C-alpha positions, 0 to 999 in steps of 0.5 A: 528524513524518513522515506516511506519505504524505510518507514514501512520496513520498520512497521512491518518488522514489528508485526510478526502477525501481519497478513500479506495480501495478494494484489487481487485481494487488495484490488478487490478491497480498494475497488480498483483493477489489479493493473491499477496497482501495478501502475501505482507500484511503478509510479511509487504512489500506491500502498507499500508492498513486499517483493517476494520474488520476480513475480510475487508481490504482497501487501502487508495489511497494516501498511495498506490500512495506513495508506488508506487512512492517510487519504481520508478527506472531509471535503473536496477542498483538501489536497488529494494529490497524495 
C-alpha cells in the first residue's frame, strides 16, 4: 500500500523544476486562511508539503494541483470527505 507521503516523495523527486510555494501563496490560491493550512497539516488532510526547517514549510506546486484535482466534483451527491 502506497501512502500519500511516499507518493508525494516520488512525484516531487522526479520534477527538478517544481516550484515551492509558501503557505501564504497557497492560502491565496485556495482562498483560505494560512491558519487553515496549518490545521490541515496537523490533521494530515491538506495538500502535501515540504518541511524545510522548524519554521519553514513549502508546498510543491505539482502536488498542490494534484490535491485540488482529486477534489473536483460534479454534484453534491459525491463523497466530499477527502
